[in-house]
C-alpha positions in Angstrom: 8.3 18.7 -0.7 7.5 21.6 1.6 5.0 24.3 0.7 5.3 27.6 2.6 2.7 30.3 2.8 4.1 33.8 2.6 1.3 35.4 4.6 -0.5 34.4 7.8 -3.1 36.9 8.8 -4.3 36.8 12.4 -7.8 38.3 12.7 -9.0 39.3 16.1 -11.6 41.6 17.7 -9.7 44.7 18.8 -11.5 45.0 22.1 -11.7 41.4 23.3 -8.8 39.8 21.5 -11.1 36.9 20.4 -10.2 35.2 17.1 -12.7 36.2 14.5 -11.2 34.8 11.3 -14.3 32.7 10.6 -16.7 34.8 8.6 -13.9 37.3 7.6 -12.8 37.8 4.1 -9.1 38.5 3.6 -7.8 40.0 0.3 -4.1 40.2 -0.4 -3.0 42.3 -3.4 0.4 42.7 -5.0 0.2 44.8 -8.2 -2.2 43.0 -10.6 -2.1 39.8 -8.4 -5.0 39.3 -6.0 -5.8 36.4 -3.7 -9.0 36.2 -1.6 -9.1 34.0 1.5 -12.3 33.0 3.3 -11.9 31.2 6.5 -13.7 28.0 7.3 -16.9 27.8 9.4 -15.2 27.2 12.7 -14.2 30.4 14.5 -10.4 30.5 14.2 -7.7 33.0 14.5 -5.8 33.1 11.2 -5.9 32.4 7.5 -2.9 31.9 5.2 -2.1 32.8 1.6 0.5 33.9 -0.9 1.8 30.3 -1.1 5.4 30.4 -2.2 4.9 33.9 -3.7 7.2 36.8 -2.7 5.9 40.3 -3.2 4.7 43.5 -1.5 1.1 43.1 -0.4 -1.7 45.3 0.7 -4.2 43.3 2.8 -7.8 44.2 3.4 -9.9 42.4 6.0 -13.7 42.7 6.1 -16.2 41.0 8.3 -19.9 41.7 8.9 -20.5 44.0 11.9 -16.9 45.3 11.8 -15.1 48.2 10.1 -12.8 47.2 7.2 -9.1 46.9 8.1 -6.3 47.7 5.7 -2.6 47.0 6.3 0.4 49.1 5.4 2.5 47.4 2.7 3.7 43.9 3.8 6.8 42.5 2.1 7.3 38.8 1.7 10.8 37.8 0.6 12.2 34.5 -0.7 15.5 32.7 -1.0 16.3 30.0 -3.6 14.0 27.5 -1.8 11.0 29.2 -0.1 9.4 32.4 0.9 10.0 33.8 4.4 6.6 33.9 6.1 5.2 37.1 7.5 2.6 37.3 10.3 0.1 40.1 10.0 -2.0 41.1 13.0 -5.4 42.5 11.9 -7.4 44.0 14.8 -11.0 44.7 13.7 -13.2 47.2 15.5 -17.0 47.0 15.6 -18.7 49.1 13.0 -20.5 52.2 14.3 
């Protein structure tokens, strides 16, 4: 059986392009549904969520030392088998 994540959120520093998913908190909301993803301890580029769940999501990314980032609505669709994955690029800027 194959399990497909609907969302992959790539988290990078807007100035340097360095992956900063480690230490970031990513929240995906679709109506009353909410899923929080916290990356592992190793500095990585992306986190995944909304496993096999279609919907229209608002994504908020926070990380210490950076301003919060919010996406426009992101729609994940599905067919009879799986969701169609969407890549979201979050570029965080250092907090003033």
